[in-house]
N, C-alpha and C positions, 0 to 999 in steps of 0.2 A: 104067273109061268105054270102051277100046276091045273087051271082052268084049261091050258091046252096040251096037259101029257107031259109037260117038262118039268123033271124034278131037278132041281141042281143046288147043290150048297152053296153056302154064301162065299165060301174061297173062292168056288168056280166061277160065281157072278162076279167077284172083285176082280178075278182074273180078267176076265174079259173087259175091264176098264182100264187095263195094266196097258194100253198101245203108247207106242212109241213114234210113229212117227203118221202121217196122213193116210197112208193106204191102210193101216190096221185101224183107225179112225173109222173110216169107211166101214172096215169090216165089222168092228165093233158095232156100229149105227146099225147096219143092217141087221143082226142079231137082234138089238133091242127092239128095233121095230117091230120086228117077227110077232112080237106078243099083242101089238095094236092091230085087232083083225076085226075087232066089232064097234058101231058106235059107244056102245057101255065101256069100251076100254079107252076110247078118247076121252069121254065125258071125266071118267077117273082121273086121268093123268090132268086134264083141265081143271079140276079142283083141287088136288096138289098142288099145281104150279101157282092156283090164286090165292090159296091160304100161305105159301111160301111168301108170294108177293105182299100181300096185306102184312105181313110180319115184318117185311123190311120198309114198310111205309110208304112204297111203291102206290101211284094212283093215275098211272097210265102206261099201259104196255103195248107194244107192237111185236105179236107174237108170231114167228115164221111157222106155217104148218105145210110140210111136207108131201104136197098134193100128187107130187110126183112120183113119191113111192107108194101113195094108195092107188093110183091107177095102176101102176104094175103089178102090185097084191089082187086087182081085180075090185077092188073095192067100189064103194059110191061115194064121192066125197061130200055128194050132197048131204046125204045121212049122217054122215060122220061130222061134217060141218054143223048141223041142226042140234047135233048132241053137244057139240061143243058151245053153243049158244046158250042152252036151256042151262047146261054146267056152270056158266060163267055168269049168266045173267044176275042172280041172287047177289052177287059182289060187287054190282054196280051201288046196289045200295047202301055197302060198305065203303065206298068211296073208290072203287077199283074198275077202272073203264078199261076192255079191252078192244084193241084193232087186230085186223088179221091179216097177214103177207101170205099169197100163196105161192109155193115155191115148187120149181122145177128143177131137175136132175141134170146138170150139164151132159154128163156122159151117155145120158140117155137119148140125147139128140134133140132136134128140132120140132119133129113130130109128136113126139111126148111132150113138148114144151109147149104148144099150141094147144093140145088137150087141157093141158093147166089152166091155160087162160080162159078156155069154154067153159072150163067147172067152175071158175069164178063168177061169169057172166049166169051160169045157170043158178048159183045160189043166191045170185039177186040182192044179195045184202050191201048197206051202206056200210058195214062195219069192214069189210074185205076193202082195204085201202091201197094196197100195192100188190105189184107182181113181180118177183124176183129169181135168179137162179143161184144156185149153190151147187157143191159137189166139186166132181174134178176139172179145174180150170184150165189145165193144159191137155185135154182130152178133145176138143172140139172147136175150130176156129170159130172166134167171135160173131165174124159176119154172117155165119150160117144160121143168125137167131134174129138177125133184123126184123125179118115178116111176123116173128113172136112179138117182139117189142111195139110194131107198129100196132099190132093188132089189141095190145094190151093199152096202150093209150087210146086209142079208137074206142074202147068200152070204159074208158075213163079212170083208168088204174095209175097209181104213179109207178115209177121202174126202179128197181134197183139190182145190182151183180155183184155177187162175192167177185173181187178180182185185187190181184197184187198181193193175193196171200201164200199161195204157193208161187204163182208165175210171178213174173217181171213187170215193172211199170210201164210196159207196153200194154200188158191187158188190161188196166188202169184206164190208160187211152184210149183203147179201143172201147171199150164200154161206153165212155163218155162220147165218145166221136162216131160211133156206128149205131149205138143204139140208144143215146141221148137219155143214159140214167139219170137219175137225180141223187142218188144216194151210191155211196161203194161199201159194201163188204168187208172188212179189215182193211186193204188197201195198203198194207205196211211197206210193200215195195217201194213207195215214192219216196222213200227216204234216200233211194238211189239217184234220183232226178231232181235237181234243184230248179229245173224248167217248168215239170210236172207239179212239184210242191208251189210254185209262185200261180200257176194254173189255177191249181184247187183252191188255193188262198184268194186268188181274185176273183173267181167264180162263184166261191161260198158252195164249193160241193163237198158235203159231210161225209166222214170215213167212220162208217160202224168199227170200231177199235173192241177187241175180244183178247185181253192179255194174257189170261189164263189159257181160253183155248192155243192162242199162236205158242205158247209154250209146250202144251201137250200133245198138239199136234207136230211139232218138228218145225213150224213156220218159221217161228223166230230165229232157229238154228239155221235153217236154210237161207233165210234174207242176211244173217249174219256170216253166213260161210264159217259158221265155227261149230262144234260139236258140245261143247257145254257152255250153254247160256243161262243166266237168271232172270228173274222178272226184272230186277232194274237195269237190265240191258235193253229193254224195249225201248223204239223210236217214239212211242207216244208223246213223251215231252217235248221232242224236237219237232214233231210234226203241229203238233198243238201252239207252241210258240212261233211257230212259222205263220201262225193264222188260219190254218186249216181247220174247219167245224169239225169237232169229234163228238160223236154220240158214241158214250160209255155201255159197251154192251156185251153180254154171256154167252151168246152163240149155243150153246147146248149145256145148260147149266149142270142138270144132273150128270151128264156125261163128263164134264171137266171138274168136278165137285166142286163148283162155285156159285155165287150169287152176285146181286150186284152190289151188294154192301162190301164184300170180298174185293171185287173190281175196283170198287175206290179206294180201298185199302191199298192193292197192288199199282194203283195210280200216285199213291203218294208216295210207295218206297221208292218209287221212281225220281223220286223228287218235287212231284209238284206241290205247289204250295196252297193252304186252305182257299184262298180267292181265286186260284185256278181251278182247282175242283168245283168251286161254286159255279164259275162260267161254264163248266164242262155240263154240270148237271141242269143249267138252264138252257144250252144248246139241245137238250134232249128234247125240251119239248119247243123250243125256237123250229127245229130241223123234222118233227113229228111229220106224219103226213095227216093226221085229222086235223080239222081246223078248230076243235074242241080242244086240243091240245097245244097250239098254238097261243092260244089265250090263256093258257096257263102261265102263270107268273112269278109264282112263291117257287124258288131257288133251293128251299129247305127240303122240296120233294125230288124222290128220284122217280127216272124216266123209265126206259123201256127194255123189255126183252128184244135182242134182235138177233 
């Protein structure tokens, strides 16, 4: 922070992370990303992330990169991405493979989202495996992003979208039927719609579930219509046991004070047994967007940031 003339005490920084709901999380996210301005800043956080993943025995990570925010701040995604590649390349020799998901911000609109897709095309890297949209799913109708997802598919990107986090199960249906997404970010609202759960199970459409995030953003409380919720109230076990593929993920690990090991511990607290956790771990590879990850069969290794 000092590099950009901002001096804050540890107490002030911690206060920024004490968000109580999704709008407050978005404000905290904007504040944190304010300090990512130059390629060297992205390289720094990438190295920190890589060291953390290595320590957790992660061998493959699909990392969401908020290109929509870069473009909003008039940065060059190509330069930032090149710095990320240089920073993470040495970790491949240590057994960690990175793949990248270029992410747009829903509330910025379709025109901004298509610019993210075109940035992915400009970067021309096989390590960019997918395009997704996060942010406020209640802000803009899903149908407005049809052309964006069509373009992503045209240039060979897999497609995903955050849906059913703060919104209802209809947002999940829209993402699949209108945009042909292949994975759903969060998707916990599916618990309210048995027919949708059957559909997700039959079509084997995975949910990227982030328990700690759902608790901290208030998404879990919103979906359960209760003020006081705990991690063991999470619908992950019910969704998984219904046959829906689950990719256990961390969302924004630094912001939610979590990591992948902690999320597996959270899943265990919900009552999932060791053999079920092993199945979820294997699903991380099975439903990855990289063919190299799908070939990975050892279930004692953990998959991805998402």
